[in-house]
BANU-716075 format. One line per 8 residues: number of its first residue (from 1); for each residue x, y, z of N, C-alpha, C. Coordinates in steps of 0.02 Angstrom, whole numbers. Example, Ala and Ser with C-alpha at 12.3 -4.5 7.8 and 13.67 -1.06 7.14 Angstrom:
% residues 2
1) 660/-284/390/615/-225/390/660/-165/390 ~ 642/-112/354/684/-53/357/645/2/394
This chain:
% residues 72
1) 5375/4233/5804/5403/4211/5741/5363/4238/5681 ~ 5298/4245/5691/5256/4271/5637/5274/4343/5620 ~ 5287/4382/5671/5306/4452/5659/5373/4456/5623 ~ 5419/4413/5643/5484/4411/5610/5476/4395/5535 ~ 5435/4344/5520/5423/4325/5450/5391/4382/5411 ~ 5344/4416/5443/5309/4472/5410/5358/4529/5395 ~ 5400/4545/5443/5449/4599/5433/5499/4579/5378 ~ 5520/4517/5379/5567/4493/5328/5536/4498/5258
9) 5473/4479/5251/5438/4484/5187/5431/4557/5165 ~ 5417/4602/5211/5410/4672/5194/5477/4703/5174 ~ 5530/4684/5209/5597/4708/5191/5615/4683/5121 ~ 5599/4621/5106/5611/4594/5039/5573/4634/4986 ~ 5511/4650/5000/5470/4688/4952/5500/4758/4941 ~ 5519/4791/4994/5547/4858/4988/5613/4855/4949 ~ 5654/4807/4965/5719/4801/4930/5707/4792/4855 ~ 5663/4747/4837/5650/4735/4765/5622/4796/4730
17) 5578/4833/4764/5549/4892/4733/5600/4948/4725 ~ 5649/4951/4769/5701/5002/4764/5755/4983/4713 ~ 5777/4921/4713/5834/4901/4673/5817/4888/4600 ~ 5765/4850/4586/5753/4827/4518/5735/4882/4468 ~ 5695/4931/4486/5683/4985/4437/5747/5023/4418 ~ 5791/5033/4465/5855/5066/4450/5897/5023/4403 ~ 5896/4958/4414/5931/4911/4371/5901/4913/4301 ~ 5834/4916/4297/5800/4918/4232/5821/4979/4192
25) 5829/5036/4225/5851/5096/4191/5919/5085/4159 ~ 5965/5052/4195/6030/5038/4167/6026/4990/4108 ~ 5980/4941/4112/5972/4894/4056/5948/4930/3994 ~ 5898/4973/4001/5871/5008/3942/5922/5056/3912 ~ 5967/5081/3951/6020/5126/3926/6079/5088/3896 ~ 6083/5023/3908/6138/4982/3884/6134/4974/3808 ~ 6189/4982/3772/6188/4974/3699/6169/4904/3676 ~ 6176/4854/3720/6158/4785/3701/6083/4774/3700
33) 6045/4823/3726/5972/4815/3731/5938/4822/3663 ~ 5970/4855/3616/5941/4864/3549/5994/4851/3496 ~ 5971/4825/3440/6018/4812/3385/6027/4875/3342 ~ 6062/4869/3288/6077/4927/3245/6014/4959/3217 ~ 5962/4919/3206/5899/4944/3178/5853/4972/3232 ~ 5872/4966/3295/5832/4992/3350/5784/4942/3380 ~ 5785/4880/3355/5741/4828/3381/5768/4802/3448 ~ 5722/4782/3491/5742/4754/3556/5776/4686/3546
41) 5828/4675/3585/5867/4613/3579/5847/4563/3633 ~ 5877/4505/3629/5866/4454/3680/5890/4478/3748 ~ 5944/4516/3749/5969/4546/3811/5913/4586/3845 ~ 5878/4626/3807/5823/4667/3833/5767/4622/3859 ~ 5748/4573/3820/5692/4529/3838/5707/4489/3901 ~ 5767/4461/3905/5785/4422/3964/5783/4465/4027 ~ 5809/4525/4023/5809/4569/4081/5739/4595/4097 ~ 5697/4604/4047/5628/4622/4060/5592/4568/4100
49) 5603/4506/4082/5573/4450/4119/5601/4448/4190 ~ 5666/4456/4197/5699/4455/4263/5670/4509/4309 ~ 5666/4570/4284/5641/4625/4325/5566/4615/4340 ~ 5528/4592/4291/5456/4580/4302/5444/4528/4356 ~ 5481/4474/4353/5473/4421/4404/5493/4447/4473 ~ 5547/4485/4476/5569/4513/4540/5516/4560/4569 ~ 5485/4601/4527/5434/4646/4552/5370/4608/4571 ~ 5355/4555/4535/5298/4513/4554/5311/4481/4623
57) 5371/4457/4634/5390/4429/4699/5383/4483/4753 ~ 5402/4545/4737/5395/4600/4786/5322/4610/4804 ~ 5278/4608/4755/5206/4617/4769/5180/4561/4813 ~ 5198/4499/4795/5175/4441/4834/5204/4445/4905 ~ 5266/4464/4912/5297/4470/4978/5262/4524/5020 ~ 5246/4580/4989/5212/4633/5026/5143/4610/5049 ~ 5107/4577/5005/5040/4553/5023/5044/4502/5079 ~ 5092/4456/5073/5100/4405/5125/5123/4436/5191
65) 5168/4484/5188/5192/4517/5249/5136/4554/5284 ~ 5097/4591/5247/5041/4628/5278/4989/4578/5304 ~ 4977/4525/5266/4930/4474/5288/4951/4442/5354 ~ 5015/4428/5360/5041/4399/5423/5034/4448/5481 ~ 5048/4512/5469/5042/4561/5522/4969/4570/5544 ~ 4924/4570/5497/4853/4579/5514/4825/4518/5550 ~ 4844/4458/5528/4817/4397/5558/4852/4378/5624 ~ 4914/4402/5631/4953/4381/5690/4946/4429/5744
């Protein structure tokens, strides 16, 4: 069961690292990300937080997955 949990955590980490940066590129290219003056909007900020948290979860998942594999 420990190996299963470790693999699941590593798959989660890989998925997040692959998907979220590509999503971030689309957010930054979206016209709603900046106002007429070029300032960042709430749309930009909310998505920055979303992507940052997702990548933080990916890092924690990778560390936990490797930790489980090494200890198990």
